[in-house]
ZADO-1210 file (C-alpha; in nm, 4 decimals, padded with zeros to 6 digits):
<atoms>
<atom x="06.9396" y="12.8773" z="14.0848" code="UNK" pos="1"/>
<atom x="06.7622" y="12.6244" z="13.9069" code="UNK" pos="2"/>
<atom x="06.9624" y="12.3306" z="13.7516" code="UNK" pos="3"/>
<atom x="06.9079" y="12.2925" z="13.3826" code="UNK" pos="4"/>
<atom x="06.9545" y="11.9533" z="13.3511" code="UNK" pos="5"/>
<atom x="06.6388" y="11.9292" z="13.5983" code="UNK" pos="6"/>
<atom x="06.8732" y="11.6732" z="13.8029" code="UNK" pos="7"/>
<atom x="06.9670" y="11.4211" z="13.4841" code="UNK" pos="8"/>
<atom x="07.3005" y="11.2926" z="13.5478" code="UNK" pos="9"/>
<atom x="07.4702" y="11.2922" z="13.1880" code="UNK" pos="10"/>
<atom x="07.7998" y="11.2097" z="13.0480" code="UNK" pos="11"/>
<atom x="07.9816" y="11.2973" z="12.7393" code="UNK" pos="12"/>
<atom x="08.0467" y="11.0503" z="12.5041" code="UNK" pos="13"/>
<atom x="08.3875" y="11.0787" z="12.4246" code="UNK" pos="14"/>
<atom x="08.3947" y="10.9290" z="12.0759" code="UNK" pos="15"/>
<atom x="08.3553" y="11.1456" z="11.7826" code="UNK" pos="16"/>
<atom x="07.9826" y="11.1929" z="11.6367" code="UNK" pos="17"/>
<atom x="08.0302" y="11.0634" z="11.3141" code="UNK" pos="18"/>
<atom x="08.1915" y="10.7579" z="11.4534" code="UNK" pos="19"/>
<atom x="07.8851" y="10.6480" z="11.6901" code="UNK" pos="20"/>
<atom x="07.9093" y="10.5691" z="12.0504" code="UNK" pos="21"/>
<atom x="08.1752" y="10.4424" z="12.2073" code="UNK" pos="22"/>
<atom x="07.9689" y="10.2369" z="12.4512" code="UNK" pos="23"/>
<atom x="07.6384" y="10.0847" z="12.2956" code="UNK" pos="24"/>
<atom x="07.5588" y="09.8194" z="12.5594" code="UNK" pos="25"/>
<atom x="07.2178" y="09.6506" z="12.5249" code="UNK" pos="26"/>
<atom x="07.0430" y="09.7033" z="12.8624" code="UNK" pos="27"/>
<atom x="06.8797" y="09.3646" z="12.8388" code="UNK" pos="28"/>
<atom x="07.1768" y="09.2075" z="12.7963" code="UNK" pos="29"/>
<atom x="07.4622" y="09.3572" z="13.0673" code="UNK" pos="30"/>
<atom x="07.4104" y="09.0459" z="13.2837" code="UNK" pos="31"/>
<atom x="07.5603" y="08.7580" z="13.0172" code="UNK" pos="32"/>
<atom x="07.2964" y="08.5492" z="13.0483" code="UNK" pos="33"/>
<atom x="07.2808" y="08.5053" z="12.6558" code="UNK" pos="34"/>
<atom x="07.6094" y="08.3687" z="12.7054" code="UNK" pos="35"/>
<atom x="07.8125" y="08.0776" z="12.8849" code="UNK" pos="36"/>
<atom x="08.0462" y="08.3215" z="13.1111" code="UNK" pos="37"/>
<atom x="08.2459" y="08.1400" z="13.4000" code="UNK" pos="38"/>
<atom x="08.4049" y="08.4173" z="13.6538" code="UNK" pos="39"/>
<atom x="08.6022" y="08.1357" z="13.8279" code="UNK" pos="40"/>
<atom x="08.8921" y="08.0991" z="13.5501" code="UNK" pos="41"/>
<atom x="09.1621" y="08.3235" z="13.7190" code="UNK" pos="42"/>
<atom x="09.0259" y="08.3985" z="14.0660" code="UNK" pos="43"/>
<atom x="08.7170" y="08.3053" z="14.2138" code="UNK" pos="44"/>
<atom x="08.4349" y="08.5465" z="14.1637" code="UNK" pos="45"/>
<atom x="08.3882" y="08.6392" z="14.5157" code="UNK" pos="46"/>
<atom x="08.7205" y="08.7909" z="14.4697" code="UNK" pos="47"/>
<atom x="08.7183" y="08.9768" z="14.1436" code="UNK" pos="48"/>
<atom x="08.9195" y="09.3166" z="14.1642" code="UNK" pos="49"/>
<atom x="09.1886" y="09.4884" z="13.9424" code="UNK" pos="50"/>
<atom x="09.4593" y="09.3418" z="13.8519" code="UNK" pos="51"/>
<atom x="09.7834" y="09.5506" z="13.7630" code="UNK" pos="52"/>
<atom x="10.0452" y="09.3420" z="13.6299" code="UNK" pos="53"/>
<atom x="10.4249" y="09.3989" z="13.6234" code="UNK" pos="54"/>
<atom x="10.5366" y="09.5305" z="13.3032" code="UNK" pos="55"/>
<atom x="10.6509" y="09.2509" z="13.0639" code="UNK" pos="56"/>
<atom x="10.8695" y="09.2458" z="12.7701" code="UNK" pos="57"/>
<atom x="10.7245" y="09.2497" z="12.4421" code="UNK" pos="58"/>
<atom x="10.7771" y="09.0177" z="12.2016" code="UNK" pos="59"/>
<atom x="11.0345" y="09.1013" z="11.9368" code="UNK" pos="60"/>
<atom x="10.7397" y="09.1775" z="11.6730" code="UNK" pos="61"/>
<atom x="10.3812" y="09.3325" z="11.7494" code="UNK" pos="62"/>
<atom x="10.1851" y="09.3474" z="11.4319" code="UNK" pos="63"/>
<atom x="09.8280" y="09.5041" z="11.4332" code="UNK" pos="64"/>
<atom x="09.5946" y="09.3972" z="11.1701" code="UNK" pos="65"/>
<atom x="09.2936" y="09.5748" z="11.0834" code="UNK" pos="66"/>
<atom x="09.0678" y="09.6566" z="10.7367" code="UNK" pos="67"/>
<atom x="08.8701" y="09.9144" z="10.6006" code="UNK" pos="68"/>
<atom x="08.5628" y="09.8901" z="10.3560" code="UNK" pos="69"/>
<atom x="08.3632" y="10.1526" z="10.1650" code="UNK" pos="70"/>
<atom x="08.0451" y="10.1199" z="09.9586" code="UNK" pos="71"/>
<atom x="08.1538" y="10.3112" z="09.5879" code="UNK" pos="72"/>
<atom x="07.8385" y="10.2964" z="09.4462" code="UNK" pos="73"/>
<atom x="07.4853" y="10.1559" z="09.5913" code="UNK" pos="74"/>
<atom x="07.2451" y="10.0362" z="09.2770" code="UNK" pos="75"/>
<atom x="06.9402" y="09.8357" z="09.2586" code="UNK" pos="76"/>
<atom x="06.8480" y="09.5555" z="09.0089" code="UNK" pos="77"/>
<atom x="06.5079" y="09.5566" z="08.8765" code="UNK" pos="78"/>
<atom x="06.3836" y="09.2524" z="08.7175" code="UNK" pos="79"/>
<atom x="06.0317" y="09.1966" z="08.5754" code="UNK" pos="80"/>
<atom x="05.8252" y="08.9013" z="08.5937" code="UNK" pos="81"/>
<atom x="05.5867" y="08.7672" z="08.2934" code="UNK" pos="82"/>
<atom x="05.3227" y="08.9794" z="08.3894" code="UNK" pos="83"/>
<atom x="05.5542" y="09.2960" z="08.4044" code="UNK" pos="84"/>
<atom x="05.5758" y="09.3379" z="08.7572" code="UNK" pos="85"/>
<atom x="05.9131" y="09.4640" z="08.8748" code="UNK" pos="86"/>
<atom x="06.1253" y="09.3175" z="09.1550" code="UNK" pos="87"/>
<atom x="06.3930" y="09.4920" z="09.3191" code="UNK" pos="88"/>
<atom x="06.7106" y="09.3432" z="09.4230" code="UNK" pos="89"/>
<atom x="06.9232" y="09.5916" z="09.6679" code="UNK" pos="90"/>
<atom x="07.3005" y="09.6213" z="09.5663" code="UNK" pos="91"/>
<atom x="07.6139" y="09.7673" z="09.5691" code="UNK" pos="92"/>
<atom x="07.9501" y="09.8017" z="09.4628" code="UNK" pos="93"/>
<atom x="08.1895" y="09.7907" z="09.7522" code="UNK" pos="94"/>
<atom x="08.5850" y="09.7772" z="09.7967" code="UNK" pos="95"/>
<atom x="08.7701" y="09.6585" z="10.1372" code="UNK" pos="96"/>
<atom x="09.1202" y="09.6506" z="10.1994" code="UNK" pos="97"/>
<atom x="09.2964" y="09.4590" z="10.4839" code="UNK" pos="98"/>
<atom x="09.6707" y="09.4922" z="10.6246" code="UNK" pos="99"/>
<atom x="09.9005" y="09.4983" z="10.9175" code="UNK" pos="100"/>
<atom x="10.1535" y="09.7476" z="11.0696" code="UNK" pos="101"/>
<atom x="10.4433" y="09.5896" z="11.2552" code="UNK" pos="102"/>
<atom x="10.6324" y="09.7403" z="11.5299" code="UNK" pos="103"/>
<atom x="11.0022" y="09.6136" z="11.5995" code="UNK" pos="104"/>
<atom x="11.1365" y="09.6705" z="11.9333" code="UNK" pos="105"/>
<atom x="11.0659" y="10.0460" z="11.9738" code="UNK" pos="106"/>
<atom x="10.6953" y="10.1568" z="12.0038" code="UNK" pos="107"/>
<atom x="10.7780" y="10.4645" z="11.8390" code="UNK" pos="108"/>
<atom x="10.8926" y="10.2953" z="11.4999" code="UNK" pos="109"/>
<atom x="10.6486" y="10.0792" z="11.3194" code="UNK" pos="110"/>
<atom x="10.6293" y="10.0013" z="10.9332" code="UNK" pos="111"/>
<atom x="10.3500" y="09.9030" z="10.7209" code="UNK" pos="112"/>
<atom x="10.3679" y="09.5118" z="10.6773" code="UNK" pos="113"/>
<atom x="10.1694" y="09.4191" z="10.3907" code="UNK" pos="114"/>
<atom x="09.8126" y="09.4881" z="10.2353" code="UNK" pos="115"/>
<atom x="09.5176" y="09.3194" z="10.0300" code="UNK" pos="116"/>
<atom x="09.2782" y="09.5260" z="09.8505" code="UNK" pos="117"/>
<atom x="08.9419" y="09.3186" z="09.7248" code="UNK" pos="118"/>
<atom x="08.6059" y="09.4374" z="09.5682" code="UNK" pos="119"/>
<atom x="08.2723" y="09.2888" z="09.5053" code="UNK" pos="120"/>
<atom x="07.9401" y="09.3926" z="09.3276" code="UNK" pos="121"/>
<atom x="07.6854" y="09.2241" z="09.5836" code="UNK" pos="122"/>
<atom x="07.3066" y="09.2076" z="09.4578" code="UNK" pos="123"/>
<atom x="06.9932" y="09.0766" z="09.6927" code="UNK" pos="124"/>
<atom x="06.7422" y="08.8556" z="09.5797" code="UNK" pos="125"/>
<atom x="06.9342" y="08.5193" z="09.4705" code="UNK" pos="126"/>
<atom x="06.9961" y="08.5848" z="09.0868" code="UNK" pos="127"/>
<atom x="07.3108" y="08.5062" z="08.9150" code="UNK" pos="128"/>
<atom x="07.5751" y="08.8186" z="08.9725" code="UNK" pos="129"/>
<atom x="07.8544" y="08.8415" z="08.6977" code="UNK" pos="130"/>
<atom x="08.1958" y="08.9985" z="08.7727" code="UNK" pos="131"/>
<atom x="08.2286" y="09.3544" z="08.6504" code="UNK" pos="132"/>
<atom x="08.5664" y="09.4618" z="08.5059" code="UNK" pos="133"/>
<atom x="08.6235" y="09.8114" z="08.5061" code="UNK" pos="134"/>
<atom x="08.8754" y="09.9786" z="08.2758" code="UNK" pos="135"/>
<atom x="08.9370" y="10.3170" z="08.1856" code="UNK" pos="136"/>
<atom x="09.2887" y="10.4681" z="08.1304" code="UNK" pos="137"/>
<atom x="09.5028" y="10.3524" z="08.3800" code="UNK" pos="138"/>
<atom x="09.2224" y="10.2316" z="08.5940" code="UNK" pos="139"/>
<atom x="09.1650" y="09.8447" z="08.5947" code="UNK" pos="140"/>
<atom x="08.9561" y="09.6988" z="08.8615" code="UNK" pos="141"/>
<atom x="08.7532" y="09.3848" z="08.8923" code="UNK" pos="142"/>
<atom x="08.4497" y="09.3802" z="09.1081" code="UNK" pos="143"/>
<atom x="08.3333" y="09.0044" z="09.2126" code="UNK" pos="144"/>
<atom x="07.9917" y="08.9199" z="09.1602" code="UNK" pos="145"/>
<atom x="07.7946" y="08.7672" z="09.4748" code="UNK" pos="146"/>
<atom x="07.4581" y="08.7010" z="09.4855" code="UNK" pos="147"/>
<atom x="07.2583" y="08.6841" z="09.8136" code="UNK" pos="148"/>
<atom x="06.9437" y="08.5229" z="09.9203" code="UNK" pos="149"/>
<atom x="06.8908" y="08.8017" z="10.1624" code="UNK" pos="150"/>
<atom x="06.7287" y="09.1165" z="09.9881" code="UNK" pos="151"/>
<atom x="06.7842" y="09.4088" z="10.2420" code="UNK" pos="152"/>
<atom x="06.9077" y="09.7845" z="10.1585" code="UNK" pos="153"/>
<atom x="07.2003" y="09.6747" z="10.4450" code="UNK" pos="154"/>
<atom x="07.3061" y="09.3557" z="10.2437" code="UNK" pos="155"/>
<atom x="07.5712" y="09.5027" z="10.0091" code="UNK" pos="156"/>
<atom x="07.7253" y="09.6470" z="10.3467" code="UNK" pos="157"/>
<atom x="07.6633" y="09.3132" z="10.5219" code="UNK" pos="158"/>
<atom x="07.8348" y="09.1074" z="10.2670" code="UNK" pos="159"/>
<atom x="08.1083" y="09.3334" z="10.2044" code="UNK" pos="160"/>
<atom x="08.1953" y="09.3398" z="10.5466" code="UNK" pos="161"/>
<atom x="08.2017" y="08.9572" z="10.6008" code="UNK" pos="162"/>
<atom x="08.4493" y="08.9122" z="10.3350" code="UNK" pos="163"/>
<atom x="08.6862" y="09.1909" z="10.5191" code="UNK" pos="164"/>
<atom x="08.6311" y="08.9929" z="10.8116" code="UNK" pos="165"/>
<atom x="08.7603" y="08.6450" z="10.6176" code="UNK" pos="166"/>
<atom x="09.0507" y="08.8390" z="10.4828" code="UNK" pos="167"/>
<atom x="09.1482" y="08.9636" z="10.8393" code="UNK" pos="168"/>
<atom x="09.1166" y="08.6477" z="10.9526" code="UNK" pos="169"/>
<atom x="09.3323" y="08.5071" z="10.6720" code="UNK" pos="170"/>
<atom x="09.5573" y="08.7890" z="10.7551" code="UNK" pos="171"/>
<atom x="09.6319" y="08.7555" z="11.1112" code="UNK" pos="172"/>
<atom x="09.6674" y="08.4026" z="11.0887" code="UNK" pos="173"/>
<atom x="09.9412" y="08.3892" z="10.8347" code="UNK" pos="174"/>
<atom x="10.0947" y="08.6364" z="11.0530" code="UNK" pos="175"/>
<atom x="10.0839" y="08.4638" z="11.3427" code="UNK" pos="176"/>
<atom x="10.1924" y="08.1204" z="11.2325" code="UNK" pos="177"/>
<atom x="10.4835" y="08.2693" z="11.0658" code="UNK" pos="178"/>
<atom x="10.7162" y="08.3035" z="11.3697" code="UNK" pos="179"/>
<atom x="10.7552" y="08.0316" z="11.6529" code="UNK" pos="180"/>
<atom x="10.5703" y="08.0931" z="11.9580" code="UNK" pos="181"/>
<atom x="10.6405" y="08.3997" z="12.1596" code="UNK" pos="182"/>
<atom x="10.8387" y="08.5671" z="11.8886" code="UNK" pos="183"/>
<atom x="10.5473" y="08.7941" z="11.7505" code="UNK" pos="184"/>
<atom x="10.2411" y="08.9173" z="11.8875" code="UNK" pos="185"/>
<atom x="09.9491" y="08.9751" z="11.6605" code="UNK" pos="186"/>
<atom x="09.6702" y="09.2588" z="11.7681" code="UNK" pos="187"/>
<atom x="09.3430" y="09.1706" z="11.5730" code="UNK" pos="188"/>
<atom x="09.1056" y="09.4769" z="11.5284" code="UNK" pos="189"/>
<atom x="08.7760" y="09.3368" z="11.6539" code="UNK" pos="190"/>
<atom x="08.6355" y="09.0300" z="11.7816" code="UNK" pos="191"/>
<atom x="08.8857" y="08.7040" z="11.7460" code="UNK" pos="192"/>
<atom x="08.6511" y="08.4804" z="11.5251" code="UNK" pos="193"/>
<atom x="08.9083" y="08.2002" z="11.4425" code="UNK" pos="194"/>
<atom x="08.7417" y="07.8556" z="11.4658" code="UNK" pos="195"/>
<atom x="09.1055" y="07.6844" z="11.5890" code="UNK" pos="196"/>
<atom x="09.3492" y="07.8086" z="11.7518" code="UNK" pos="197"/>
<atom x="09.6661" y="07.9180" z="11.5594" code="UNK" pos="198"/>
<atom x="10.0115" y="07.8407" z="11.6187" code="UNK" pos="199"/>
<atom x="10.1413" y="08.1800" z="11.7423" code="UNK" pos="200"/>
<atom x="09.9451" y="08.4566" z="11.9885" code="UNK" pos="201"/>
<atom x="09.6591" y="08.6378" z="11.8462" code="UNK" pos="202"/>
<atom x="09.4493" y="08.8222" z="12.0545" code="UNK" pos="203"/>
<atom x="09.1174" y="09.0102" z="11.9915" code="UNK" pos="204"/>
<atom x="09.0857" y="09.3760" z="12.0779" code="UNK" pos="205"/>
<atom x="08.7445" y="09.5191" z="12.0790" code="UNK" pos="206"/>
<atom x="08.6827" y="09.8665" z="12.0910" code="UNK" pos="207"/>
<atom x="08.3325" y="09.9133" z="12.0664" code="UNK" pos="208"/>
<atom x="08.1693" y="09.7693" z="12.4133" code="UNK" pos="209"/>
<atom x="07.8346" y="09.6212" z="12.2700" code="UNK" pos="210"/>
<atom x="07.7816" y="09.3779" z="12.6358" code="UNK" pos="211"/>
<atom x="08.0176" y="09.3733" z="12.9150" code="UNK" pos="212"/>
<atom x="07.9234" y="08.9711" z="12.9601" code="UNK" pos="213"/>
<atom x="08.0062" y="09.0143" z="13.3645" code="UNK" pos="214"/>
<atom x="07.7174" y="09.0245" z="13.5859" code="UNK" pos="215"/>
<atom x="07.6002" y="09.3585" z="13.7262" code="UNK" pos="216"/>
<atom x="07.7446" y="09.3162" z="14.0949" code="UNK" pos="217"/>
<atom x="08.1086" y="09.2842" z="13.9167" code="UNK" pos="218"/>
<atom x="08.0604" y="09.5887" z="13.7012" code="UNK" pos="219"/>
<atom x="08.2037" y="09.7973" z="13.9464" code="UNK" pos="220"/>
<atom x="08.5502" y="09.6245" z="13.8968" code="UNK" pos="221"/>
<atom x="08.5106" y="09.7364" z="13.5276" code="UNK" pos="222"/>
<atom x="08.4621" y="10.1381" z="13.6745" code="UNK" pos="223"/>
<atom x="08.7435" y="10.1230" z="13.8847" code="UNK" pos="224"/>
<atom x="09.0251" y="10.0231" z="13.6924" code="UNK" pos="225"/>
<atom x="09.2957" y="10.2720" z="13.6568" code="UNK" pos="226"/>
<atom x="09.5198" y="10.2851" z="13.3185" code="UNK" pos="227"/>
<atom x="09.7150" y="09.9889" z="13.2528" code="UNK" pos="228"/>
<atom x="09.4882" y="09.7698" z="13.5066" code="UNK" pos="229"/>
<atom x="09.2684" y="09.4965" z="13.3732" code="UNK" pos="230"/>
<atom x="08.9999" y="09.2711" z="13.4876" code="UNK" pos="231"/>
<atom x="09.0402" y="08.9100" z="13.6032" code="UNK" pos="232"/>
<atom x="08.9811" y="08.6843" z="13.3009" code="UNK" pos="233"/>
<atom x="08.6475" y="08.4984" z="13.2544" code="UNK" pos="234"/>
<atom x="08.5674" y="08.2310" z="12.9884" code="UNK" pos="235"/>
<atom x="08.2661" y="08.3156" z="12.6975" code="UNK" pos="236"/>
<atom x="08.1647" y="08.0013" z="12.5776" code="UNK" pos="237"/>
<atom x="07.9701" y="07.9437" z="12.2461" code="UNK" pos="238"/>
<atom x="08.0760" y="07.8654" z="11.8900" code="UNK" pos="239"/>
<atom x="08.4061" y="08.0394" z="11.9306" code="UNK" pos="240"/>
<atom x="08.5224" y="07.9726" z="12.3230" code="UNK" pos="241"/>
<atom x="08.7669" y="08.2259" z="12.4499" code="UNK" pos="242"/>
<atom x="08.9226" y="08.3665" z="12.7433" code="UNK" pos="243"/>
<atom x="08.8538" y="08.7313" z="12.7794" code="UNK" pos="244"/>
<atom x="08.9302" y="09.0760" z="13.0066" code="UNK" pos="245"/>
<atom x="08.9045" y="09.4165" z="13.0109" code="UNK" pos="246"/>
<atom x="09.1491" y="09.6737" z="13.0082" code="UNK" pos="247"/>
<atom x="09.1694" y="10.0430" z="13.0838" code="UNK" pos="248"/>
<atom x="09.3691" y="10.2356" z="12.8376" code="UNK" pos="249"/>
<atom x="09.3516" y="10.5783" z="13.0077" code="UNK" pos="250"/>
<atom x="09.2094" y="10.7674" z="13.3075" code="UNK" pos="251"/>
<atom x="08.7966" y="10.8546" z="13.2616" code="UNK" pos="252"/>
<atom x="08.7560" y="11.2091" z="13.2690" code="UNK" pos="253"/>
<atom x="08.4622" y="11.3140" z="13.5625" code="UNK" pos="254"/>
<atom x="08.1922" y="11.4173" z="13.2659" code="UNK" pos="255"/>
<atom x="08.2607" y="11.0701" z="13.0692" code="UNK" pos="256"/>
<atom x="08.0459" y="10.7439" z="13.1294" code="UNK" pos="257"/>
<atom x="08.2352" y="10.5238" z="13.3699" code="UNK" pos="258"/>
<atom x="08.3090" y="10.2432" z="13.0998" code="UNK" pos="259"/>
<atom x="08.5339" y="10.4888" z="12.8635" code="UNK" pos="260"/>
<atom x="08.8320" y="10.4306" z="12.7925" code="UNK" pos="261"/>
<atom x="08.7934" y="10.0354" z="12.8374" code="UNK" pos="262"/>
<atom x="08.8706" y="09.7730" z="12.5677" code="UNK" pos="263"/>
<atom x="08.7700" y="09.4105" z="12.5722" code="UNK" pos="264"/>
<atom x="09.0717" y="09.1686" z="12.5215" code="UNK" pos="265"/>
<atom x="08.9886" y="08.7747" z="12.4006" code="UNK" pos="266"/>
<atom x="09.1800" y="08.4758" z="12.2936" code="UNK" pos="267"/>
<atom x="09.0859" y="08.1548" z="12.1929" code="UNK" pos="268"/>
<atom x="09.0910" y="07.9255" z="12.4662" code="UNK" pos="269"/>
<atom x="09.2783" y="07.6306" z="12.2743" code="UNK" pos="270"/>
<atom x="09.5793" y="07.8277" z="12.4077" code="UNK" pos="271"/>
<atom x="09.5347" y="07.7549" z="12.7603" code="UNK" pos="272"/>
<atom x="09.4878" y="07.9121" z="13.0821" code="UNK" pos="273"/>
<atom x="09.8317" y="07.9912" z="13.1741" code="UNK" pos="274"/>
<atom x="09.9163" y="08.1373" z="12.8175" code="UNK" pos="275"/>
<atom x="09.6123" y="08.3508" z="12.8225" code="UNK" pos="276"/>
<atom x="09.7103" y="08.4831" z="13.1282" code="UNK" pos="277"/>
<atom x="10.0664" y="08.5956" z="13.0107" code="UNK" pos="278"/>
<atom x="09.9121" y="08.7587" z="12.7118" code="UNK" pos="279"/>
<atom x="09.6266" y="08.9056" z="12.9784" code="UNK" pos="280"/>
<atom x="09.9135" y="09.0533" z="13.1536" code="UNK" pos="281"/>
<atom x="10.0878" y="09.1748" z="12.8464" code="UNK" pos="282"/>
<atom x="09.8138" y="09.3506" z="12.6669" code="UNK" pos="283"/>
<atom x="09.7518" y="09.5117" z="12.9897" code="UNK" pos="284"/>
<atom x="10.0762" y="09.6887" z="13.0430" code="UNK" pos="285"/>
<atom x="10.1851" y="09.7045" z="12.6666" code="UNK" pos="286"/>
<atom x="09.8909" y="09.8567" z="12.4989" code="UNK" pos="287"/>
<atom x="09.8369" y="10.1724" z="12.6847" code="UNK" pos="288"/>
<atom x="10.1559" y="10.2768" z="12.5364" code="UNK" pos="289"/>
<atom x="09.9794" y="10.2743" z="12.1871" code="UNK" pos="290"/>
<atom x="09.6454" y="10.4666" z="12.3240" code="UNK" pos="291"/>
<atom x="09.6126" y="10.8287" z="12.1077" code="UNK" pos="292"/>
<atom x="09.4800" y="11.1164" z="12.2899" code="UNK" pos="293"/>
<atom x="09.1622" y="11.2145" z="12.2974" code="UNK" pos="294"/>
<atom x="09.2607" y="11.5500" z="12.1257" code="UNK" pos="295"/>
<atom x="09.4261" y="11.3334" z="11.8133" code="UNK" pos="296"/>
<atom x="09.1626" y="11.0315" z="11.7310" code="UNK" pos="297"/>
<atom x="08.7938" y="11.0775" z="11.7553" code="UNK" pos="298"/>
<atom x="08.7926" y="10.6874" z="11.8703" code="UNK" pos="299"/>
<atom x="09.0364" y="10.7564" z="12.1030" code="UNK" pos="300"/>
<atom x="09.1812" y="10.5887" z="12.3247" code="UNK" pos="301"/>
<atom x="09.0789" y="10.2764" z="12.1804" code="UNK" pos="302"/>
<atom x="09.1625" y="10.3464" z="11.8215" code="UNK" pos="303"/>
<atom x="09.5110" y="10.2288" z="11.8775" code="UNK" pos="304"/>
<atom x="09.8095" y="10.4360" z="11.7070" code="UNK" pos="305"/>
<atom x="09.9129" y="10.1855" z="11.4754" code="UNK" pos="306"/>
<atom x="09.5751" y="10.0823" z="11.3638" code="UNK" pos="307"/>
<atom x="09.4554" y="10.4540" z="11.3281" code="UNK" pos="308"/>
<atom x="09.7879" y="10.4763" z="11.0963" code="UNK" pos="309"/>
<atom x="09.7229" y="10.1728" z="10.9392" code="UNK" pos="310"/>
<atom x="09.3354" y="10.2517" z="10.8539" code="UNK" pos="311"/>
<atom x="09.4792" y="10.5979" z="10.6852" code="UNK" pos="312"/>
<atom x="09.7041" y="10.3815" z="10.4597" code="UNK" pos="313"/>
<atom x="09.4168" y="10.1222" z="10.3738" code="UNK" pos="314"/>
<atom x="09.1884" y="10.3857" z="10.2616" code="UNK" pos="315"/>
<atom x="09.4701" y="10.5438" z="10.0224" code="UNK" pos="316"/>
<atom x="09.4954" y="10.1491" z="09.9177" code="UNK" pos="317"/>
<atom x="09.1445" y="10.1356" z="09.8123" code="UNK" pos="318"/>
<atom x="09.1572" y="10.4305" z="09.5813" code="UNK" pos="319"/>
<atom x="09.0093" y="10.7556" z="09.4759" code="UNK" pos="320"/>
<atom x="08.6419" y="10.7284" z="09.5317" code="UNK" pos="321"/>
<atom x="08.4947" y="11.0045" z="09.3633" code="UNK" pos="322"/>
<atom x="08.7029" y="10.8714" z="09.0447" code="UNK" pos="323"/>
<atom x="08.5348" y="10.5063" z="09.0769" code="UNK" pos="324"/>
<atom x="08.1972" y="10.6354" z="09.1608" code="UNK" pos="325"/>
<atom x="08.2057" y="10.8526" z="08.8565" code="UNK" pos="326"/>
<atom x="08.3434" y="10.5461" z="08.6428" code="UNK" pos="327"/>
<atom x="08.0640" y="10.3012" z="08.8284" code="UNK" pos="328"/>
<atom x="07.8081" y="10.5680" z="08.7297" code="UNK" pos="329"/>
<atom x="07.9233" y="10.5934" z="08.3758" code="UNK" pos="330"/>
<atom x="07.8967" y="10.2316" z="08.3231" code="UNK" pos="331"/>
<atom x="07.5796" y="10.2060" z="08.4519" code="UNK" pos="332"/>
<atom x="07.4325" y="10.4507" z="08.2451" code="UNK" pos="333"/>
<atom x="07.6270" y="10.3222" z="07.9341" code="UNK" pos="334"/>
<atom x="07.4521" y="09.9911" z="07.9943" code="UNK" pos="335"/>
<atom x="07.0937" y="10.1182" z="08.0366" code="UNK" pos="336"/>
<atom x="07.1381" y="10.3150" z="07.7277" code="UNK" pos="337"/>
<atom x="07.2496" y="10.0255" z="07.5280" code="UNK" pos="338"/>
<atom x="06.9358" y="09.8469" z="07.6222" code="UNK" pos="339"/>
<atom x="06.7042" y="10.1238" z="07.5408" code="UNK" pos="340"/>
<atom x="06.8414" y="10.1398" z="07.1966" code="UNK" pos="341"/>
<atom x="06.8342" y="09.7465" z="07.1450" code="UNK" pos="342"/>
</atoms>
């Protein structure tokens, strides 16, 4: 019988279709040439192999920090020059929420720590943008105005994401600095973008693999990792110098790509090599416990159970999307009606 796939070696991306791909590696950047990468950190590059750390003792507090964002209404500002020619500025009303979920002792028990909600109106084109107060009955929110020199359809999402990431950094730094070193581990969902080190322990957990950093001949080590195993640490230079490592959260199915189930971790290099190694061992032994099954989450296993619960909690904190959209649309229509009457 003829092969209906014509000999193609196809694999199924295990993440849900609406979530995008689990692995979005740039084929032109898989060698790590664009970064200052040093493999000779924990072991010599020639001796790279999977490491299985001995299970360590979790700190008494483990906090997972994440944020969610949403465009509540897309808008365009039209400005006409002296000749009546229109210039368009792309904009949007957006909301974000940042928070933490804390695990104390028992991995099966967690509680939401706190949260912060922010809203902004971003308009491209560089012109001044006022704050907008939306008040209707019990609903009262303020969208902070932000003008952007950039003027692309994606400008509102980019600026909203930037605000959310800054809030995540403040949140994570405050949590890590609140307790003495070793008493709390803070897991930041996404890259760790701290300019300088924090007093406590904070690691970045990168779910989606955009780059592998290590050269092709070492990528077989990534593919061979078993659940709970990690690669040796490597150092990434640049604006945010950091130690990094890959760990596998769950087994890869025969129909899945070889990098499925992997997560890349990173930590600020200012905490030192030995402290980074202890964190690498700790994450490899502890985080697989929090990995959801493929059936439970469309971004499993990388969207760790506390993170998934936190995202649901934060989306509720954003408020009703339909109600906000209707109120914003009404506000824009009323303003236009007043301008026509004037």
